[in-house]
Biopython code that builds the backbone (N, CA, C, O; Angstrom):
import numpy as np
from Bio.PDB.StructureBuilder import StructureBuilder

atoms = [
    (1, "MET", "N", (79.470, 21.821, -66.939)),
    (1, "MET", "CA", (80.460, 20.725, -66.109)),
    (1, "MET", "C", (79.056, 20.161, -64.943)),
    (1, "MET", "O", (78.746, 19.084, -64.433)),
    (2, "PHE", "N", (78.499, 21.576, -64.914)),
    (2, "PHE", "CA", (77.163, 21.282, -63.699)),
    (2, "PHE", "C", (76.065, 20.475, -64.142)),
    (2, "PHE", "O", (75.660, 19.613, -63.363)),
    (3, "PHE", "N", (75.422, 20.627, -65.445)),
    (3, "PHE", "CA", (74.714, 19.713, -66.103)),
    (3, "PHE", "C", (75.512, 18.032, -65.879)),
    (3, "PHE", "O", (74.721, 17.095, -65.995)),
    (4, "SER", "N", (75.988, 17.912, -65.781)),
    (4, "SER", "CA", (77.150, 16.973, -65.748)),
    (4, "SER", "C", (77.140, 15.525, -64.654)),
    (4, "SER", "O", (77.495, 14.357, -64.494)),
    (5, "TRP", "N", (76.533, 16.518, -64.187)),
    (5, "TRP", "CA", (76.173, 15.748, -62.339)),
    (5, "TRP", "C", (74.484, 15.572, -62.858)),
    (5, "TRP", "O", (74.186, 14.886, -61.880)),
    (6, "PHE", "N", (73.595, 15.633, -63.382)),
    (6, "PHE", "CA", (72.785, 15.277, -63.543)),
    (6, "PHE", "C", (72.620, 14.104, -64.775)),
    (6, "PHE", "O", (71.623, 13.382, -64.792)),
    (7, "ASP", "N", (73.368, 14.020, -65.489)),
    (7, "ASP", "CA", (73.242, 13.157, -66.420)),
    (7, "ASP", "C", (73.650, 11.514, -65.883)),
    (7, "ASP", "O", (74.735, 11.035, -65.553)),
    (8, "ALA", "N", (72.889, 11.183, -65.927)),
    (8, "ALA", "CA", (72.440, 9.942, -64.895)),
    (8, "ALA", "C", (72.052, 8.396, -66.404)),
    (8, "ALA", "O", (71.753, 7.202, -66.402)),
    (9, "ARG", "N", (72.271, 9.268, -67.221)),
    (9, "ARG", "CA", (72.337, 7.823, -68.241)),
    (9, "ARG", "C", (73.026, 6.365, -68.369)),
    (9, "ARG", "O", (72.812, 5.189, -68.663)),
    (10, "GLU", "N", (73.889, 7.177, -67.989)),
    (10, "GLU", "CA", (74.936, 5.469, -68.206)),
    (10, "GLU", "C", (75.102, 5.271, -66.918)),
    (10, "GLU", "O", (76.107, 4.572, -66.790)),
    (11, "ALA", "N", (74.396, 5.656, -65.351)),
    (11, "ALA", "CA", (74.492, 5.335, -64.926)),
    (11, "ALA", "C", (72.772, 4.082, -64.683)),
    (11, "ALA", "O", (72.566, 3.036, -64.067)),
    (12, "GLN", "N", (71.976, 4.946, -65.519)),
    (12, "GLN", "CA", (70.461, 4.622, -65.210)),
    (12, "GLN", "C", (70.798, 3.099, -66.365)),
    (12, "GLN", "O", (70.056, 2.125, -66.231)),
    (13, "ASN", "N", (71.729, 3.064, -67.232)),
    (13, "ASN", "CA", (71.672, 1.403, -68.839)),
    (13, "ASN", "C", (72.471, 0.321, -67.299)),
    (13, "ASN", "O", (72.038, -0.815, -67.104)),
    (14, "PHE", "N", (73.734, 0.982, -66.280)),
    (14, "PHE", "CA", (73.872, 0.217, -65.932)),
    (14, "PHE", "C", (73.330, -0.761, -64.660)),
    (14, "PHE", "O", (73.815, -1.793, -64.197)),
    (15, "GLY", "N", (72.007, 0.075, -64.261)),
    (15, "GLY", "CA", (71.302, -0.200, -63.816)),
    (15, "GLY", "C", (70.279, -1.221, -64.163)),
    (15, "GLY", "O", (69.994, -2.085, -63.333)),
    (16, "THR", "N", (69.773, -1.189, -65.191)),
    (16, "THR", "CA", (69.342, -2.006, -66.145)),
    (16, "THR", "C", (69.750, -3.289, -66.559)),
    (16, "THR", "O", (68.956, -4.228, -66.630)),
    (17, "ALA", "N", (71.134, -3.392, -66.881)),
    (17, "ALA", "CA", (71.800, -3.409, -67.423)),
    (17, "ALA", "C", (72.074, -4.874, -66.170)),
    (17, "ALA", "O", (71.500, -5.925, -66.457)),
    (18, "MET", "N", (72.881, -4.841, -64.945)),
    (18, "MET", "CA", (72.651, -6.215, -64.196)),
    (18, "MET", "C", (70.781, -6.144, -63.642)),
    (18, "MET", "O", (70.208, -7.232, -63.591)),
    (19, "ALA", "N", (70.306, -5.400, -63.424)),
    (19, "ALA", "CA", (68.929, -6.485, -63.471)),
    (19, "ALA", "C", (68.997, -7.283, -64.971)),
    (19, "ALA", "O", (69.094, -8.412, -64.488)),
    (20, "ARG", "N", (69.008, -7.426, -65.842)),
    (20, "ARG", "CA", (69.150, -8.216, -66.324)),
    (20, "ARG", "C", (69.920, -9.372, -66.517)),
    (20, "ARG", "O", (69.540, -10.467, -66.932)),
    (21, "PHE", "N", (71.322, -8.928, -66.088)),
    (21, "PHE", "CA", (71.895, -10.091, -65.134)),
    (21, "PHE", "C", (71.320, -11.025, -64.642)),
    (21, "PHE", "O", (71.324, -12.246, -64.803)),
    (22, "PHE", "N", (70.722, -10.187, -63.899)),
    (22, "PHE", "CA", (70.595, -10.998, -62.436)),
    (22, "PHE", "C", (69.214, -12.263, -63.357)),
    (22, "PHE", "O", (68.958, -13.466, -63.400)),
    (23, "ILE", "N", (68.720, -10.994, -63.913)),
    (23, "ILE", "CA", (67.161, -11.972, -64.665)),
    (23, "ILE", "C", (67.555, -13.483, -65.558)),
    (23, "ILE", "O", (67.301, -14.687, -65.558)),
    (24, "GLU", "N", (67.894, -13.041, -65.865)),
    (24, "GLU", "CA", (69.092, -13.663, -67.202)),
    (24, "GLU", "C", (69.262, -15.294, -66.299)),
    (24, "GLU", "O", (68.617, -16.337, -66.411)),
    (25, "ARG", "N", (70.380, -14.931, -65.442)),
    (25, "ARG", "CA", (70.255, -16.421, -64.375)),
    (25, "ARG", "C", (70.070, -16.947, -63.458)),
    (25, "ARG", "O", (70.519, -18.057, -63.169)),
    (26, "ILE", "N", (69.235, -16.135, -62.677)),
    (26, "ILE", "CA", (68.084, -16.858, -61.784)),
    (26, "ILE", "C", (66.582, -16.032, -62.385)),
    (26, "ILE", "O", (66.640, -14.842, -62.074)),
    (27, "PRO", "N", (65.229, -16.391, -63.186)),
    (27, "PRO", "CA", (64.392, -15.814, -63.243)),
    (27, "PRO", "C", (63.666, -16.042, -61.486)),
    (27, "PRO", "O", (63.821, -16.699, -60.456)),
    (28, "ALA", "N", (62.742, -14.872, -62.154)),
    (28, "ALA", "CA", (61.659, -15.433, -61.052)),
    (28, "ALA", "C", (61.203, -16.413, -60.444)),
    (28, "ALA", "O", (61.224, -16.811, -59.279)),
    (29, "ASN", "N", (60.659, -16.853, -61.681)),
    (29, "ASN", "CA", (60.066, -18.596, -61.444)),
    (29, "ASN", "C", (60.613, -18.974, -62.111)),
    (29, "ASN", "O", (60.096, -19.378, -63.152)),
    (30, "ALA", "N", (62.192, -19.075, -61.866)),
    (30, "ALA", "CA", (62.465, -20.456, -61.574)),
    (30, "ALA", "C", (62.203, -21.930, -60.884)),
    (30, "ALA", "O", (62.695, -22.880, -61.494)),
    (31, "GLY", "N", (61.662, -22.142, -59.980)),
    (31, "GLY", "CA", (61.110, -22.408, -58.988)),
    (31, "GLY", "C", (62.396, -23.656, -58.417)),
    (31, "GLY", "O", (62.433, -24.886, -58.385)),
    (32, "LEU", "N", (62.963, -22.988, -58.181)),
    (32, "LEU", "CA", (64.407, -23.715, -57.497)),
    (32, "LEU", "C", (64.568, -23.892, -55.761)),
    (32, "LEU", "O", (64.291, -22.859, -55.152)),
    (33, "SER", "N", (64.940, -24.961, -54.987)),
    (33, "SER", "CA", (64.205, -25.231, -53.558)),
    (33, "SER", "C", (65.613, -23.810, -52.969)),
    (33, "SER", "O", (66.579, -23.329, -53.562)),
    (34, "GLU", "N", (65.184, -23.644, -51.940)),
    (34, "GLU", "CA", (65.917, -22.774, -51.337)),
    (34, "GLU", "C", (67.401, -22.887, -51.560)),
    (34, "GLU", "O", (68.014, -21.953, -52.077)),
    (35, "LYS", "N", (68.046, -24.082, -51.159)),
    (35, "LYS", "CA", (69.143, -24.303, -51.316)),
    (35, "LYS", "C", (70.188, -24.209, -52.472)),
    (35, "LYS", "O", (71.358, -23.843, -52.578)),
    (36, "GLN", "N", (69.102, -24.772, -53.385)),
    (36, "GLN", "CA", (69.885, -24.347, -55.440)),
    (36, "GLN", "C", (70.004, -22.735, -55.230)),
    (36, "GLN", "O", (71.066, -22.146, -55.433)),
    (37, "PHE", "N", (68.452, -21.875, -54.674)),
    (37, "PHE", "CA", (68.573, -20.778, -54.838)),
    (37, "PHE", "C", (69.831, -19.880, -54.658)),
    (37, "PHE", "O", (70.217, -19.049, -55.479)),
    (38, "ALA", "N", (70.745, -20.332, -52.788)),
    (38, "ALA", "CA", (71.374, -19.605, -52.539)),
    (38, "ALA", "C", (72.715, -19.658, -52.984)),
    (38, "ALA", "O", (73.494, -18.715, -53.128)),
    (39, "SER", "N", (72.935, -21.096, -53.226)),
    (39, "SER", "CA", (73.969, -21.138, -54.252)),
    (39, "SER", "C", (74.649, -20.942, -55.146)),
    (39, "SER", "O", (75.854, -20.974, -55.392)),
    (40, "LYS", "N", (72.685, -20.471, -56.220)),
    (40, "LYS", "CA", (73.472, -20.124, -57.409)),
    (40, "LYS", "C", (72.944, -18.481, -57.040)),
    (40, "LYS", "O", (73.310, -17.707, -57.924)),
    (41, "SER", "N", (72.522, -18.118, -56.433)),
    (41, "SER", "CA", (72.599, -16.333, -55.943)),
    (41, "SER", "C", (73.492, -15.848, -55.880)),
    (41, "SER", "O", (74.027, -14.980, -56.569)),
    (42, "LYS", "N", (73.994, -16.816, -54.290)),
    (42, "LYS", "CA", (75.831, -16.245, -54.155)),
    (42, "LYS", "C", (76.584, -15.822, -55.594)),
    (42, "LYS", "O", (76.972, -14.678, -55.827)),
    (43, "GLN", "N", (76.695, -16.762, -56.360)),
    (43, "GLN", "CA", (77.621, -17.020, -57.730)),
    (43, "GLN", "C", (77.508, -15.668, -58.034)),
    (43, "GLN", "O", (78.284, -14.772, -57.705)),
    (44, "VAL", "N", (75.846, -15.532, -59.093)),
    (44, "VAL", "CA", (75.130, -14.296, -59.416)),
    (44, "VAL", "C", (75.845, -12.679, -59.190)),
    (44, "VAL", "O", (76.215, -11.723, -59.871)),
    (45, "LEU", "N", (75.754, -13.102, -57.770)),
    (45, "LEU", "CA", (75.945, -11.463, -57.112)),
    (45, "LEU", "C", (77.462, -11.578, -57.092)),
    (45, "LEU", "O", (77.945, -10.551, -57.567)),
    (46, "GLU", "N", (78.745, -12.792, -56.570)),
    (46, "GLU", "CA", (80.033, -12.286, -57.698)),
    (46, "GLU", "C", (80.081, -12.408, -58.180)),
    (46, "GLU", "O", (80.982, -13.236, -58.039)),
    (47, "LYS", "N", (79.842, -12.390, -59.493)),
    (47, "LYS", "CA", (79.900, -12.285, -60.603)),
    (47, "LYS", "C", (79.773, -10.493, -61.240)),
    (47, "LYS", "O", (80.495, -9.869, -62.017)),
    (48, "MET", "N", (77.827, -9.889, -60.073)),
    (48, "MET", "CA", (77.741, -8.908, -59.982)),
    (48, "MET", "C", (79.067, -7.917, -59.713)),
    (48, "MET", "O", (79.451, -7.048, -60.496)),
    (49, "ASN", "N", (79.571, -8.194, -58.643)),
    (49, "ASN", "CA", (80.046, -7.551, -57.986)),
    (49, "ASN", "C", (81.910, -6.903, -58.830)),
    (49, "ASN", "O", (82.693, -5.977, -58.619)),
    (50, "HIS", "N", (81.826, -8.028, -59.741)),
    (50, "HIS", "CA", (83.054, -7.864, -60.022)),
    (50, "HIS", "C", (83.063, -6.412, -61.172)),
    (50, "HIS", "O", (83.915, -5.542, -61.350)),
    (51, "GLN", "N", (81.534, -6.675, -61.883)),
    (51, "GLN", "CA", (81.092, -5.487, -62.653)),
    (51, "GLN", "C", (80.919, -4.125, -61.916)),
    (51, "GLN", "O", (81.484, -3.042, -62.064)),
    (52, "VAL", "N", (79.930, -4.563, -61.060)),
    (52, "VAL", "CA", (79.894, -3.024, -60.064)),
    (52, "VAL", "C", (81.617, -2.326, -59.445)),
    (52, "VAL", "O", (81.812, -1.121, -59.285)),
    (53, "ILE", "N", (82.488, -3.223, -59.231)),
    (53, "ILE", "CA", (83.254, -2.704, -59.224)),
    (53, "ILE", "C", (84.212, -2.232, -60.496)),
    (53, "ILE", "O", (85.251, -1.596, -60.319)),
    (54, "ASP", "N", (83.738, -2.616, -61.759)),
    (54, "ASP", "CA", (84.476, -1.959, -63.551)),
    (54, "ASP", "C", (83.580, -0.683, -62.766)),
    (54, "ASP", "O", (84.022, 0.430, -62.485)),
    (55, "PHE", "N", (82.446, -1.112, -62.556)),
    (55, "PHE", "CA", (81.371, 0.602, -63.167)),
    (55, "PHE", "C", (81.809, 1.432, -62.341)),
    (55, "PHE", "O", (81.981, 2.585, -62.736)),
    (56, "ARG", "N", (82.155, 1.035, -60.770)),
    (56, "ARG", "CA", (82.390, 2.432, -59.909)),
    (56, "ARG", "C", (84.141, 2.953, -60.518)),
    (56, "ARG", "O", (84.341, 4.166, -60.441)),
    (57, "ARG", "N", (84.935, 2.369, -60.898)),
    (57, "ARG", "CA", (86.450, 2.792, -60.621)),
    (57, "ARG", "C", (86.133, 3.897, -62.140)),
    (57, "ARG", "O", (86.487, 5.059, -61.938)),
    (58, "GLN", "N", (85.450, 3.593, -63.738)),
    (58, "GLN", "CA", (85.580, 4.027, -64.334)),
    (58, "GLN", "C", (83.538, 5.399, -64.444)),
    (58, "GLN", "O", (83.056, 6.053, -65.369)),
    (59, "ASN", "N", (83.305, 5.277, -63.694)),
    (59, "ASN", "CA", (82.450, 6.195, -63.479)),
    (59, "ASN", "C", (82.092, 6.934, -62.530)),
    (59, "ASN", "O", (81.415, 6.288, -61.731)),
    (60, "LYS", "N", (82.263, 8.273, -62.160)),
    (60, "LYS", "CA", (82.399, 9.111, -60.913)),
    (60, "LYS", "C", (80.544, 9.138, -60.521)),
    (60, "LYS", "O", (79.805, 10.122, -60.542)),
    (61, "LEU", "N", (80.264, 7.998, -60.255)),
    (61, "LEU", "CA", (79.393, 8.635, -59.478)),
    (61, "LEU", "C", (78.361, 9.225, -58.637)),
    (61, "LEU", "O", (77.994, 8.191, -58.079)),
    (62, "ASN", "N", (77.667, 10.092, -58.169)),
    (62, "ASN", "CA", (77.329, 10.876, -57.528)),
    (62, "ASN", "C", (75.917, 10.110, -56.639)),
    (62, "ASN", "O", (75.347, 9.084, -57.009)),
    (63, "ILE", "N", (75.527, 11.042, -55.233)),
    (63, "ILE", "CA", (74.008, 10.811, -55.108)),
    (63, "ILE", "C", (72.883, 10.249, -56.261)),
    (63, "ILE", "O", (72.389, 9.124, -56.334)),
    (64, "TYR", "N", (72.669, 11.353, -57.076)),
    (64, "TYR", "CA", (71.832, 11.802, -57.652)),
    (64, "TYR", "C", (72.129, 10.446, -59.081)),
    (64, "TYR", "O", (71.206, 9.762, -59.523)),
    (65, "LYS", "N", (73.187, 10.367, -59.434)),
    (65, "LYS", "CA", (73.373, 9.363, -60.412)),
    (65, "LYS", "C", (73.447, 7.727, -59.615)),
    (65, "LYS", "O", (73.129, 6.706, -60.224)),
    (66, "THR", "N", (73.823, 7.729, -58.471)),
    (66, "THR", "CA", (73.525, 6.462, -57.706)),
    (66, "THR", "C", (72.374, 5.917, -57.505)),
    (66, "THR", "O", (72.353, 4.738, -57.151)),
    (67, "ALA", "N", (71.028, 6.715, -57.698)),
    (67, "ALA", "CA", (69.731, 6.501, -57.529)),
    (67, "ALA", "C", (69.389, 6.460, -58.238)),
    (67, "ALA", "O", (68.248, 6.010, -58.135)),
    (68, "GLN", "N", (69.692, 6.713, -59.318)),
    (68, "GLN", "CA", (68.878, 6.847, -60.508)),
    (68, "GLN", "C", (69.546, 4.960, -61.140)),
    (68, "GLN", "O", (69.229, 4.200, -62.056)),
    (69, "LEU", "N", (70.135, 4.946, -60.485)),
    (69, "LEU", "CA", (71.197, 3.570, -60.832)),
    (69, "LEU", "C", (69.868, 2.519, -59.866)),
    (69, "LEU", "O", (68.994, 1.714, -60.189)),
    (70, "GLY", "N", (70.316, 3.046, -58.737)),
    (70, "GLY", "CA", (69.401, 1.773, -58.245)),
    (70, "GLY", "C", (67.956, 1.392, -58.717)),
    (70, "GLY", "O", (67.276, 0.366, -58.758)),
    (71, "ASN", "N", (67.815, 2.700, -59.049)),
    (71, "ASN", "CA", (65.489, 3.072, -59.376)),
    (71, "ASN", "C", (65.332, 2.409, -60.793)),
    (71, "ASN", "O", (64.227, 2.279, -61.319)),
    (72, "ALA", "N", (66.492, 2.002, -61.373)),
    (72, "ALA", "CA", (66.846, 0.850, -62.840)),
    (72, "ALA", "C", (66.546, -0.125, -62.027)),
    (72, "ALA", "O", (65.496, -0.650, -61.659)),
    (73, "PHE", "N", (67.699, -0.277, -61.803)),
    (73, "PHE", "CA", (67.554, -1.602, -61.511)),
    (73, "PHE", "C", (66.146, -2.391, -60.652)),
    (73, "PHE", "O", (65.663, -3.469, -60.997)),
    (74, "LYS", "N", (65.768, -1.725, -59.726)),
    (74, "LYS", "CA", (65.074, -2.222, -58.503)),
    (74, "LYS", "C", (63.331, -1.923, -59.721)),
    (74, "LYS", "O", (62.557, -2.880, -59.732)),
    (75, "TRP", "N", (62.980, -0.828, -60.469)),
    (75, "TRP", "CA", (61.884, -1.301, -61.411)),
    (75, "TRP", "C", (62.058, -2.296, -62.445)),
    (75, "TRP", "O", (60.978, -2.731, -62.845)),
    (76, "ALA", "N", (63.294, -2.900, -63.124)),
    (76, "ALA", "CA", (63.599, -3.969, -63.584)),
    (76, "ALA", "C", (62.939, -4.903, -63.114)),
    (76, "ALA", "O", (61.887, -5.327, -63.594)),
    (77, "LEU", "N", (63.555, -5.359, -62.021)),
    (77, "LEU", "CA", (63.194, -6.387, -60.954)),
    (77, "LEU", "C", (61.336, -6.970, -61.026)),
    (77, "LEU", "O", (60.689, -8.016, -61.068)),
    (78, "LYS", "N", (61.115, -5.362, -61.003)),
    (78, "LYS", "CA", (59.481, -5.576, -60.556)),
    (78, "LYS", "C", (59.228, -5.807, -61.462)),
    (78, "LYS", "O", (58.220, -6.512, -61.395)),
    (79, "ASP", "N", (59.675, -5.580, -62.949)),
    (79, "ASP", "CA", (58.636, -5.938, -63.884)),
    (79, "ASP", "C", (58.960, -6.956, -64.248)),
    (79, "ASP", "O", (58.428, -7.562, -65.177)),
    (80, "ALA", "N", (60.062, -7.407, -63.465)),
    (80, "ALA", "CA", (60.372, -9.279, -63.409)),
    (80, "ALA", "C", (59.517, -10.052, -62.876)),
    (80, "ALA", "O", (58.987, -11.105, -63.229)),
    (81, "GLY", "N", (59.434, -9.265, -61.796)),
    (81, "GLY", "CA", (57.823, -10.377, -61.392)),
    (81, "GLY", "C", (58.448, -10.967, -59.870)),
    (81, "GLY", "O", (57.967, -11.658, -58.973)),
    (82, "TYR", "N", (59.634, -10.376, -60.072)),
    (82, "TYR", "CA", (59.832, -10.633, -58.150)),
    (82, "TYR", "C", (59.435, -10.324, -57.220)),
    (82, "TYR", "O", (59.170, -9.122, -57.213)),
    (83, "GLU", "N", (59.117, -11.106, -55.842)),
    (83, "GLU", "CA", (58.590, -10.638, -54.690)),
    (83, "GLU", "C", (59.365, -9.099, -54.511)),
    (83, "GLU", "O", (60.279, -8.710, -55.238)),
    (84, "ALA", "N", (58.775, -8.338, -53.375)),
    (84, "ALA", "CA", (59.011, -6.430, -53.039)),
    (84, "ALA", "C", (60.612, -6.831, -52.542)),
    (84, "ALA", "O", (61.709, -6.782, -53.098)),
    (85, "GLY", "N", (59.921, -7.435, -50.609)),
    (85, "GLY", "CA", (61.372, -7.282, -50.142)),
    (85, "GLY", "C", (62.175, -7.795, -50.767)),
    (85, "GLY", "O", (63.175, -7.272, -50.275)),
    (86, "TYR", "N", (62.813, -8.972, -52.108)),
    (86, "TYR", "CA", (64.310, -9.641, -52.264)),
    (86, "TYR", "C", (64.246, -7.714, -53.154)),
    (86, "TYR", "O", (64.945, -6.730, -52.913)),
    (87, "ILE", "N", (63.176, -7.891, -54.096)),
    (87, "ILE", "CA", (64.024, -6.873, -54.205)),
    (87, "ILE", "C", (64.932, -5.148, -53.867)),
    (87, "ILE", "O", (65.578, -4.294, -54.474)),
    (88, "ASP", "N", (64.299, -5.516, -52.210)),
    (88, "ASP", "CA", (64.679, -4.420, -51.834)),
    (88, "ASP", "C", (66.476, -4.604, -51.152)),
    (88, "ASP", "O", (67.509, -3.948, -51.019)),
    (89, "LYS", "N", (66.075, -5.569, -50.963)),
    (89, "LYS", "CA", (67.506, -6.122, -49.924)),
    (89, "LYS", "C", (68.190, -6.237, -51.758)),
    (89, "LYS", "O", (68.714, -5.144, -51.974)),
    (90, "LEU", "N", (68.292, -6.904, -52.685)),
    (90, "LEU", "CA", (68.908, -6.859, -53.710)),
    (90, "LEU", "C", (69.446, -5.233, -54.223)),
    (90, "LEU", "O", (70.616, -4.899, -54.415)),
    (91, "THR", "N", (68.191, -4.356, -54.374)),
    (91, "THR", "CA", (68.945, -2.850, -54.112)),
    (91, "THR", "C", (69.757, -2.381, -53.471)),
    (91, "THR", "O", (70.900, -1.968, -53.666)),
    (92, "GLN", "N", (68.867, -2.489, -52.367)),
    (92, "GLN", "CA", (70.609, -2.642, -50.732)),
    (92, "GLN", "C", (72.127, -2.795, -50.965)),
    (92, "GLN", "O", (73.218, -2.415, -50.540)),
    (93, "TRP", "N", (71.653, -3.433, -51.719)),
    (93, "TRP", "CA", (73.090, -4.507, -52.019)),
    (93, "TRP", "C", (74.432, -3.857, -53.075)),
    (93, "TRP", "O", (75.623, -3.551, -53.007)),
    (94, "LEU", "N", (72.905, -3.922, -54.375)),
    (94, "LEU", "CA", (74.423, -3.014, -55.403)),
    (94, "LEU", "C", (73.966, -1.619, -54.716)),
    (94, "LEU", "O", (75.059, -1.054, -54.691)),
    (95, "VAL", "N", (73.440, -1.090, -54.386)),
    (95, "VAL", "CA", (73.802, 0.602, -53.853)),
    (95, "VAL", "C", (75.294, 0.711, -52.981)),
    (95, "VAL", "O", (76.265, 1.446, -53.161)),
    (96, "ALA", "N", (75.082, -0.125, -52.180)),
    (96, "ALA", "CA", (76.133, -0.048, -51.230)),
    (96, "ALA", "C", (77.811, -0.937, -51.555)),
    (96, "ALA", "O", (78.996, -0.847, -51.234)),
    (97, "ARG", "N", (77.073, -1.614, -52.230)),
    (97, "ARG", "CA", (77.817, -2.002, -53.023)),
    (97, "ARG", "C", (79.443, -0.768, -54.349)),
    (97, "ARG", "O", (80.589, -0.853, -54.790)),
    (98, "LEU", "N", (78.208, 0.165, -54.308)),
    (98, "LEU", "CA", (78.463, 1.307, -55.231)),
    (98, "LEU", "C", (79.311, 2.598, -54.764)),
    (98, "LEU", "O", (79.959, 3.399, -55.439)),
    (99, "GLN", "N", (78.972, 2.486, -52.710)),
    (99, "GLN", "CA", (80.097, 4.008, -52.403)),
    (99, "GLN", "C", (81.549, 4.054, -52.390)),
    (99, "GLN", "O", (82.131, 5.117, -52.175)),
]
sb = StructureBuilder()
sb.init_structure("model")
sb.init_model(0)
sb.init_chain("A")
sb.init_seg("    ")
for serial, (resi, resn, name, xyz) in enumerate(atoms, 1):
    if name == "N":
        sb.init_residue(resn, " ", resi, " ")
    sb.init_atom(name, np.array(xyz, "f"), 0.0, 1.0, " ", f" {name:<3s}", serial, name[0])
structure = sb.get_structure()
């Protein structure tokens, strides 16, 4: 029971999957105008929000698992070449939805 508190594999996998979902729909080098980027990102974040809600319903997350999920998400976006400030905002958005 105690060790399950530290088993964050599912959370990490979900964080990575969410990053891949975002990256596939809005690549870092997409070359979109601000207006296009805003519209597309709004659509993508709405879809991600539904997935986050489903994941939260099916999984009990503690602070450690939430942190691991956010970290996996953040590093996947960094590896994909997104700007650090934008990554931080997206990660904060994701973690806030998990609360």
